[in-house]
C-alpha positions in Angstrom: -2.2 -11.3 12.1 -4.2 -8.1 12.3 -6.5 -7.6 15.2 -10.2 -7.9 14.7 -10.5 -4.2 15.5 -8.1 -3.3 12.6 -9.9 -5.7 10.2 -13.3 -4.1 11.1 -11.9 -0.6 10.6 -10.5 -1.5 7.2 -13.9 -3.0 6.2 -15.9 -0.1 7.6 -13.6 2.4 5.9 -14.2 0.6 2.6 -10.4 0.2 2.1 -10.8 -2.8 -0.2 -7.2 -3.2 -1.3 -4.6 -5.5 0.2 -3.1 -4.4 3.6 0.0 -5.7 5.2 0.4 -5.6 8.9 2.6 -7.7 11.1 2.9 -5.5 14.2 6.6 -4.9 13.7 6.3 -1.4 12.4 9.4 0.0 10.7 11.4 -3.2 11.7 9.1 -5.4 9.6 11.0 -7.2 6.8 8.7 -5.6 4.2 9.3 -2.1 5.7 13.0 -2.5 5.6 13.1 -4.1 2.1 11.0 -1.3 0.6 12.7 1.5 2.8 9.4 2.5 4.4 10.1 5.5 6.6 6.6 6.9 6.9 3.0 5.8 7.1 1.1 5.7 5.0 3.6 4.6 2.3 1.9 3.9 -1.0 3.0 1.5 -3.6 1.2 0.2 -6.7 2.3 -3.2 -8.0 2.1 -4.1 -11.6 0.8 -7.4 -12.9 4.3 -8.8 -12.6 4.3 -8.1 -8.9 7.0 -5.4 -9.2 6.6 -1.9 -7.8 5.1 0.1 -10.7 4.6 3.4 -8.8 5.1 4.8 -5.4 4.6 7.9 -3.3 3.3 11.0 -5.0 2.4 9.0 -8.1 -0.2 7.2 -6.0 -1.9 10.2 -4.5 -4.6 12.7 -5.5 -5.0 13.6 -9.1 -2.0 11.5 -10.1 -3.6 8.2 -9.0 -5.9 7.7 -11.9 -3.2 8.6 -14.4 -0.8 6.3 -12.8 -3.2 3.4 -12.7 -4.1 3.9 -16.4 -0.4 3.9 -17.3 0.2 0.7 -15.3 -2.7 -1.1 -16.9 -1.7 -0.2 -20.5 
């Protein structure tokens, strides 16, 4: 479970999306399943719970276009 300090930082930073933290770093089952090799690693999930976009599709000017495509 994330520390209170981490939870406060997330709230204060207005990062109101789901965060996953188990303290295991790159050895976390999720990190190994999704081949996370760097932080931050960005993934957008579709309504079906599957990865709809990742990496550069989730950054900068691409983010709005990617979200619109996913929500179509």
